[in-house]
N, C-alpha and C positions, 0 to 999 in steps of 0.2 A: 610165454606161450599162451594164447587165449584158449578158452574151453573148446572152441570150435576145432582148432588145430589138435588138441589133444584127442578129442572124439575122433577125428579124421584118421590121426596116426594109430589109434587103437583098432580102429575098424580095418585099416590097411594091413595091419600086422596079422590079422585073422585071415587074410585071403592068401592062400598058397600060391607062390610064383610058379608060373607054367607058361611055356610058349604055345601051348594048345589047350583049349578049354571047351568043354560043351555045357550049354546052359541047361540047368534043370530047375525045379521048384526051389531048391536050396539056395541058389545063388541069383535068382531074378527077383526083383522087388516091384511093388506097385503101389502107387498112391494117386489120388484124384489130383487133377491140375486145378488151376484157378477156374478155368471154363467149367470143370467138373463140379467144384464147389457151388459155382453160380447156378448150375443146372438142378443140383440138389436142393439149393434154397428155393428155387422156382418150383419144383415139384412139391415142396413141402408147403409153400404157399397155396398151390393148386389144391392139395389134398385138404388143408383146413377150410379153404373156401368151399370146396365141394361138399365136405361134411356140414358146414354151417348152413348152406343153402340147398343142401339135398340136390345137386347137380348131377344126374346120370352121366351126361357127357363129359362133365369134369372128371368123374371117376374113370371114364374110359380113357381120356387124354392123359390123366396122371399115370395110371398103370400102363398106358402104351409106353410113355416116356421111360418109366421105370424098368420095363422090359427090355427097351432098346439099349438103356444103359447097362444092364446086366449082361446082354449079349456082347456089347462093345468091350465090357471088361474082360470077358473070356477070351474074345478074339485078340484083343491087345496084349494080353499076357502070353498067348500061344504064338504070337508073332515072334517073341524071342525065345520061348522055351523050346528046347530041342535043337537050337542053332549051334553049330560048331564054328570056333574061330581059331585061325592059325596065323601067327606072325611069321613073315618071312625075314630072313636073316638080314638086319639092317646094315646098310653100306656106311663107311666112315664119312664123317661130315667135319666141316669147318665150323669153328666156334663162331657164333653170331650169324651164321648164314642160314636162310630157310631151307629146310630139308622136309622130307617125307618119310613115313614109316608105312609099309604095306602090311595089310592085313586081309587075308582070304576068309571069306564066309562060306561055309558049306551047308547047304540045305538039303537034308535026305527025305524030307516029306514031299507029297504030290502037289502041294499048293504053294503058290508064290508068296513070299514074305515081302511085304511093302513097307516103305518108310522107315528104314533102319539107319540110325545116325551113330557116327562114332566120332570121338575126339579125345585129345589127351586131357586127363582129369585135372581140373582147376584146383589149385592148392589153396586159394583164398577166396573170400567172399566176393571181392571185386573183380577177380581174375576173369578173363574172357576166354571162352572155349570157342574154337574153330571147328565147326561141325562138317562132316563129310557125309553125305546121304546117299543111299543106294537101295535097290530092290534086289532081292536073291531070287532067281527063278527057281521053278520047281525042279527038284532033284538036280541041282546044279550048284554053282558057286558064283560069287562075285568078289572082286578086289576093291578095297577101299584104300585110299591114299590119305593118311592122316598127317596133317601139318605138324611139324616138330622144329624146335629152334633151341640148341643148346648154347648156353651162354659162356660155358668154361671149358677148357680142354681137359683131356683124360678119358679114362675108360668109365663110362657112366652106366647104370642100369636104364633100361628102357622105362619111361614114365608109366604110371598106370593110366588105363584106358577107361572110358565110360561109354557104353553102347546103350541106346535107348530107343524107343519107338512110342508114338502117340496114335497109332493107326488103330480103329478107322474113324473115330469120332473126335479124338482130341480131348476127351474128358478124363483120360487116365494116362499117366506117365509110368511106363515100364522100363526099367533100368537095370544094369548090372555093372559091377566094377571088376576089371580085369587086371592083374598085375603080372606082366610077362617076366620071364627069368633072363631073357637075352641081354647083352650089353652092347652098347654102341660106342665106338672109338671116335673121339672128337679131336680134331687137329687143331693147333693154334690158328688163330685168325691171321691171315697174311697181312703185312704192312701195305698200306694203301699205295704209297709212293716211296719204294725203298731206293737207296742208293745203288750206285754201280756195284757189280760183282767185285769182290776183293782180288787183289793180285794173287798170282800163283806162287807156290812155294817150291823151293828146290827139291828135285827127287833124291831119294838116298842113293840111287843108282845112276846118278847122273853122269859120273866119269866113265862108267862102263858103257853107257849108252852113247856117249859122245865118241868113244873109241871104236865102237862097232859100227858106227854110221858115218864116220868120217869121210868114207870114200863115196857117200851119197850125196854130196852137197849139191844144192840146188833142187832138190825133190822137195814134195810137200805131202804130208800126211795128216795135218791136224790144224787147228785155229788156236789163237790166243788173242788176249785183249789188245786192242790197238794202241801202239806206242807213238808218241810225236816223233815225226821223221820217217815214219813207214811210207813207202811209195803208195800211191792210190791203187796200182794194179795189184798190190798185195792185199787189199781190202775185199772181204768176202761179203759181197753185196747182198746175196741171198739171206744170209744170216743176220745182216744189218736189217733188212725188210722184216724178217720174223721177229726181230727185237722190238722194231718200232710197233709192229702189230700187237706185242705184248706190253706195250707202254713203257719201253725203255729206249734209251737213247745211246746205248753202248754200241762201239764200232769193235769189228773183229778183223784180224789179219791173218793170212797164212802163216803156218809156223813151218820152217824148215826142219826136216828130220834131225840134223845134227843139233838143232837149238831147242828141241823138245825136251828140255830138261826140268821142266816145273810141271806142277799138278795143282789143280784147284782144290783147296780146302775151304769149306764153309764153317768157319770157326766162331764160337760164341765170343771169343776175345777180340775178334775183328769188328763187331757190331759198333762198338763205341757207346753202348747205352748202359745205364747204371741199373734198370729194372730188369729182373729175370724174364718177365712176361713180354716186355718190349724186345728183348733180344730174340726170344723164341719167335716172336711175331716176324721179325726181320729175317731170321734164318729160314722160316717157312716161305717167305717171299722169295728168298735167294734160291731155294730149292726149285720152286715152280718156274723160276726164270731160267735157271740152268737147264732144267729138263726141257723146256721149250725151245731153247737154242741147240739143244742136242749135245751138251758138253759133258765130258766126264768130270764128276765132282764128288768130293768125300764131305763128311760131316763130323765135327767134333763139338760136343756139348756135354756139360755136366759129367765129365770123366768117362763118357761113352764115345765111341768113334764108329763111323761106317767108311769102309775103304771106298776109294774112287771108282765109280762106275756110272752107268747110265741105263735108262730104260724105265718101263712102268713099275717092275718089281723093285728096282732101286729107289725109286721116288717114294713109293709106299713105305719102303723100310725106313727112309730118312724121316718121313711125316710121322710114322709111329713112334720112332725115338723121340721126336719133338714133342709128341702128345703124352708120353708117359715118363718122360725124364723128370 
């Protein structure tokens, strides 16, 4: 670990985590920019030349610039000072996918705050920050969408943010570091080209179900995976079209009530992959595929199981299990 990373870790450890923070003199920092140092050197040269040649206009220009820099320093620091920032609850994301974290900036003063930028704090010297800039109206608020990309699944803390401004002259950089307390749930990255959904498994109550429905032969109340030999009139073409739109080539046939003795289980043992993360990626793709097709499906992975069902809440439950198992 380099000295820079040690100092960075020590500094972040001193920042208390909170989803809402108000900026004061204690957590707002200021330093000259490269342009500011160049302007300072220029004023020093002007001052030396004015003293050496006794130039009254040189004195006037030097102190005029110095006064402008002093006022600019005060205005720049005041642009962040007194600003309140609040992180909205982050939505779950897929690993490796581009996402956004939303922060609300509240301005209680009567003047507009210009040129405020926010980004996820870079961890390394060569890391690039993607800045989002906004102006916060007087006695109003503005929402900033900050780019975020999680590389690994799981429940992760929201990364620290950096907020800064260089308004009005660009000669000073005023910034703050904010460490939110919220966590973001990251689902596994779905496999790009997954195979077809696995075959259904026999239901535990198949015999009772068959006896109860034996008198209803010829009626249909569900679908199943297409089997070779099924007549074309049994194919559910609407679901086939939805499957093709989702990037799958699966076919589905109507399922007679007396033959609905199977249920779809997405099991990690059916993936046929040696690596755990690869299996979770395939299961994630299967969950999304089954949800788009409107099928009832269950999930078994790492000793945990979710009973067969369907709907948005069921999909989120399955994805949460895949993210935290």
